[in-house]
Legacy VTK file of the C-alpha trace (Angstrom):
# vtk DataFile Version 3.0
C-alpha trace
ASCII
DATASET POLYDATA
POINTS 330 float
204.849 180.589 143.899
202.083 181.724 145.370
199.765 179.862 148.214
195.498 179.257 147.635
195.493 180.988 150.883
197.528 183.804 150.176
195.396 184.177 147.000
192.117 184.072 148.294
192.663 186.885 150.962
194.965 188.768 148.307
191.947 190.055 147.402
189.978 188.733 149.469
185.762 187.534 148.637
183.555 188.164 150.728
180.772 186.170 149.321
178.209 183.712 150.916
175.783 181.119 149.370
172.589 181.561 148.415
170.154 180.021 148.539
167.470 178.660 145.171
168.806 181.026 141.904
171.686 181.776 144.587
173.495 178.277 144.352
176.722 178.288 143.271
180.514 175.738 142.624
183.506 176.671 144.050
186.445 174.920 141.712
189.549 175.082 142.034
192.510 174.933 139.638
196.388 175.198 139.494
198.152 177.482 136.448
199.737 180.165 135.359
202.220 179.398 139.055
199.312 180.408 140.987
196.417 179.103 142.901
192.637 179.828 141.165
188.670 179.595 142.009
186.180 179.952 139.873
182.653 180.347 141.719
180.040 180.350 139.515
176.157 180.916 139.235
173.466 178.934 136.991
176.154 176.394 136.652
174.712 173.321 137.705
175.733 171.183 135.266
179.861 172.176 135.776
179.678 172.875 131.712
180.942 176.542 132.084
183.354 175.579 135.285
185.455 171.998 132.671
185.272 174.911 129.903
187.436 177.773 131.851
190.158 174.681 133.972
190.982 173.879 130.073
191.031 177.130 128.781
192.951 178.552 131.700
195.374 175.704 131.389
196.018 175.790 127.491
196.742 179.588 128.198
199.560 178.392 130.954
200.255 176.066 128.166
201.331 178.676 125.395
201.949 181.606 128.163
204.325 180.145 130.893
207.702 181.235 130.099
209.864 178.251 131.857
206.929 175.573 130.549
210.113 174.399 127.316
207.066 173.828 124.874
205.145 177.082 125.757
205.392 179.314 122.501
207.063 181.934 125.020
209.968 180.125 126.035
210.605 179.219 122.090
210.250 182.994 121.345
212.284 183.707 123.967
215.285 181.355 122.765
215.277 182.146 119.380
214.134 185.394 119.037
210.713 184.539 116.908
207.643 183.318 116.652
203.969 183.070 114.259
202.154 182.616 117.238
199.237 184.416 117.860
198.249 185.266 120.948
202.109 185.808 121.892
201.608 188.233 118.901
198.552 189.935 119.595
200.418 189.667 123.657
203.262 191.686 122.428
200.962 193.793 120.472
198.679 195.130 123.775
202.608 194.964 125.771
203.600 197.914 123.304
200.886 199.712 123.463
200.289 199.817 126.997
204.406 200.454 127.908
204.004 203.319 125.342
201.061 204.624 127.567
202.528 204.200 130.802
206.430 206.197 129.558
207.498 202.481 129.739
206.987 201.569 133.207
205.356 198.574 132.138
207.326 196.951 129.999
207.188 192.702 129.179
211.199 192.663 128.050
212.290 193.160 131.697
212.460 189.200 132.361
215.997 189.041 132.054
215.822 191.145 135.143
213.914 188.886 136.947
216.110 186.524 136.220
218.920 187.836 137.721
218.041 188.586 141.337
216.818 184.747 141.560
212.731 185.751 140.649
212.301 183.041 138.996
213.794 180.097 140.907
213.618 182.084 144.304
217.481 181.417 144.664
217.231 185.344 145.483
220.542 187.381 145.243
221.764 191.241 145.115
223.366 191.367 141.915
226.595 193.629 141.520
226.390 197.097 139.820
227.440 195.402 136.575
225.776 192.829 136.715
222.199 194.438 136.772
223.955 197.372 134.426
224.843 194.146 131.423
220.761 193.542 132.095
219.509 196.968 131.404
221.305 196.773 128.279
218.692 194.119 127.613
215.179 195.953 128.160
213.474 197.846 125.986
210.583 197.687 124.000
212.783 198.504 121.108
213.841 195.012 121.146
210.739 193.570 120.270
209.348 193.492 116.862
206.174 192.750 115.025
206.023 192.927 111.437
203.385 190.625 108.736
202.101 187.850 111.816
206.212 187.213 113.405
207.816 188.439 116.090
211.506 189.080 116.717
213.483 189.428 119.641
217.245 190.987 119.771
219.319 189.190 120.926
219.382 188.264 124.594
215.896 190.130 124.991
213.433 188.555 126.431
209.875 188.461 127.699
206.999 187.402 130.039
203.798 188.359 129.705
203.213 187.760 134.376
202.353 191.514 134.388
199.184 190.350 131.124
198.312 187.009 131.633
195.986 187.010 134.009
194.297 189.600 133.414
193.425 189.030 129.414
193.293 185.454 130.787
189.793 187.101 133.226
189.044 188.807 129.742
188.468 185.746 127.812
187.171 183.832 130.557
184.764 186.729 131.551
183.314 187.300 127.707
182.475 183.180 127.491
180.476 183.651 131.005
178.304 186.298 129.290
177.581 184.211 126.554
176.734 181.038 127.987
173.869 183.499 130.930
176.730 182.200 133.727
177.666 184.770 135.990
180.087 183.999 138.557
183.470 185.666 140.314
186.807 184.405 139.523
189.945 184.725 141.978
193.020 183.969 139.049
195.199 184.846 141.930
195.570 188.514 142.174
193.301 188.811 139.962
189.869 189.211 140.715
187.077 188.996 137.507
183.190 189.570 138.153
180.578 188.523 135.893
177.089 189.881 135.842
175.206 190.363 138.895
175.280 188.228 142.018
172.527 185.792 142.866
169.681 186.022 143.403
168.769 189.346 143.751
170.676 191.299 141.372
172.715 192.562 143.833
177.062 193.847 143.839
179.796 191.784 144.432
182.031 192.808 147.466
185.483 192.287 147.191
187.902 192.966 150.336
191.601 194.123 149.670
193.765 192.766 151.668
196.171 194.391 154.154
199.649 194.336 153.262
200.961 195.185 156.821
198.655 191.920 157.795
197.945 189.423 154.688
195.364 188.243 157.024
193.395 190.937 157.491
191.270 193.205 154.302
191.667 196.693 155.082
188.981 197.732 152.701
185.628 196.877 151.460
184.631 197.611 147.969
181.407 196.738 146.033
180.772 196.231 142.389
178.468 195.743 139.964
178.736 193.665 137.297
181.803 192.658 135.074
184.937 194.314 136.382
188.077 193.692 136.781
189.706 194.332 140.538
194.085 193.575 139.634
196.058 194.053 142.544
200.280 194.099 142.514
201.996 194.883 145.479
204.983 194.867 147.385
204.435 191.901 149.804
203.064 189.356 147.539
206.524 187.661 146.985
209.969 189.255 148.186
212.884 189.092 149.710
215.196 190.672 152.361
218.991 191.077 152.723
220.247 193.288 154.874
217.386 194.494 156.006
216.413 195.620 152.834
212.856 194.505 150.945
212.956 193.716 147.643
209.809 192.885 145.819
208.943 190.717 142.368
208.198 194.185 141.008
210.586 195.856 138.226
211.725 198.801 137.665
212.238 198.717 133.476
214.223 202.176 134.428
216.933 200.460 137.000
216.620 196.871 136.392
216.218 196.382 139.956
212.727 195.742 142.365
210.479 198.889 142.267
211.857 201.022 146.205
207.865 202.658 145.954
206.060 205.058 148.080
202.831 202.728 147.663
202.717 199.289 149.325
199.835 197.905 146.692
197.823 199.210 143.768
194.226 198.061 143.332
192.879 198.580 139.840
189.443 198.229 138.563
189.284 198.635 134.695
186.210 196.829 132.180
189.577 195.008 130.728
191.880 192.272 132.810
194.111 192.959 130.638
194.634 196.956 131.417
193.825 196.561 134.777
196.832 194.131 135.245
198.859 196.107 133.282
198.075 198.976 135.040
198.035 198.058 138.221
202.273 197.152 137.785
203.047 200.215 136.313
201.396 202.214 138.661
202.989 200.552 141.053
206.202 201.413 139.474
205.104 205.044 138.908
204.966 205.495 142.688
201.648 207.942 144.502
202.071 210.864 142.273
202.818 209.614 139.152
200.133 207.270 139.514
197.445 210.470 140.575
198.478 212.054 137.641
198.369 209.369 135.750
195.157 208.315 136.458
193.738 212.478 136.264
194.814 212.175 132.807
192.688 208.863 131.989
189.072 207.616 131.610
189.030 203.676 131.513
189.729 202.609 135.187
189.766 203.797 138.861
192.114 202.454 141.957
192.814 202.030 145.532
196.411 203.058 146.553
197.684 202.152 149.208
201.288 204.344 150.937
203.847 203.182 152.622
202.542 204.670 155.942
198.917 203.452 155.465
196.503 205.866 154.275
194.421 204.966 151.460
193.870 206.818 148.431
190.498 206.384 146.145
190.265 207.947 143.485
187.080 209.465 142.557
184.696 207.843 140.773
185.526 204.813 143.826
184.395 207.270 146.334
180.894 206.004 147.223
182.015 202.316 146.674
184.918 201.931 149.112
183.854 201.363 152.416
185.240 199.902 155.773
188.640 202.167 156.000
189.371 205.747 155.884
190.806 207.282 153.023
191.476 210.373 151.057
190.077 210.896 147.487
191.885 211.540 145.077
190.252 214.440 143.064
190.078 215.266 139.124
LINES 1 331
330 0 1 2 3 4 5 6 7 8 9 10 11 12 13 14 15 16 17 18 19 20 21 22 23 24 25 26 27 28 29 30 31 32 33 34 35 36 37 38 39 40 41 42 43 44 45 46 47 48 49 50 51 52 53 54 55 56 57 58 59 60 61 62 63 64 65 66 67 68 69 70 71 72 73 74 75 76 77 78 79 80 81 82 83 84 85 86 87 88 89 90 91 92 93 94 95 96 97 98 99 100 101 102 103 104 105 106 107 108 109 110 111 112 113 114 115 116 117 118 119 120 121 122 123 124 125 126 127 128 129 130 131 132 133 134 135 136 137 138 139 140 141 142 143 144 145 146 147 148 149 150 151 152 153 154 155 156 157 158 159 160 161 162 163 164 165 166 167 168 169 170 171 172 173 174 175 176 177 178 179 180 181 182 183 184 185 186 187 188 189 190 191 192 193 194 195 196 197 198 199 200 201 202 203 204 205 206 207 208 209 210 211 212 213 214 215 216 217 218 219 220 221 222 223 224 225 226 227 228 229 230 231 232 233 234 235 236 237 238 239 240 241 242 243 244 245 246 247 248 249 250 251 252 253 254 255 256 257 258 259 260 261 262 263 264 265 266 267 268 269 270 271 272 273 274 275 276 277 278 279 280 281 282 283 284 285 286 287 288 289 290 291 292 293 294 295 296 297 298 299 300 301 302 303 304 305 306 307 308 309 310 311 312 313 314 315 316 317 318 319 320 321 322 323 324 325 326 327 328 329
């Protein structure tokens, strides 16, 4: 469970209020196991903020892996569902699993439970326990057909790597339809909508320093509607015998990733894509992430290596400031 201060710093919004038509309102809420902040311009009556709050709460009620009346909980405990949203997200998850070579896999949830991240009762399990869980992980255990999703026995899913990104996409679409601009901080996910008033400015987003979460190590200028999502080993973790075990799991081992990266920030038009890829690239490691980006054309990234070096994909080299970085070329 993340604290509000940590969330607002995870991708620190370096924003200041504007007079006149640059006035904004801030709304905070707690959903999807995280604190959220909604900063909206041109929403004087609060109607847009109210809709977003209701939508995010309802989405949490559907996608929560721990709430016993959620559609995901029902799927995990009965092995089937006809819930349209769950089926849609499973389809998107399977596509990303295939695209990332299995680096993103929503069936990793049994491993998350085994290591104690669900209830925050952490443990390093015995190898035979990990091996048993590993056999329950994999997209081959998920089946979609005619509006129904089924899971093989003992397979369970968790949309934690996709749900906030999906939510950001839906919130952006609503705000654009209503002509409301703003910036949404949904945990480690930031979604900008439109251009910052009053003079069509870029949004300025800070990327948190993994070694000092109360500071940021770079700033990013974003124009228009973009999703900016960060995953890192410092956001949720425990230590045992001098080893740090983070909440990001490698589906190939059923263990927390031991990466040469500290954090990955992905910038894309799609929140769901940015959310999923920030996790997948972290699992891939520096070289794998760079190679994956070079073969893609729908996102950019900022990678922070374990030695503190900042790597920026070529398309962002003019957007990143306040740091020294190395460009990843095409």
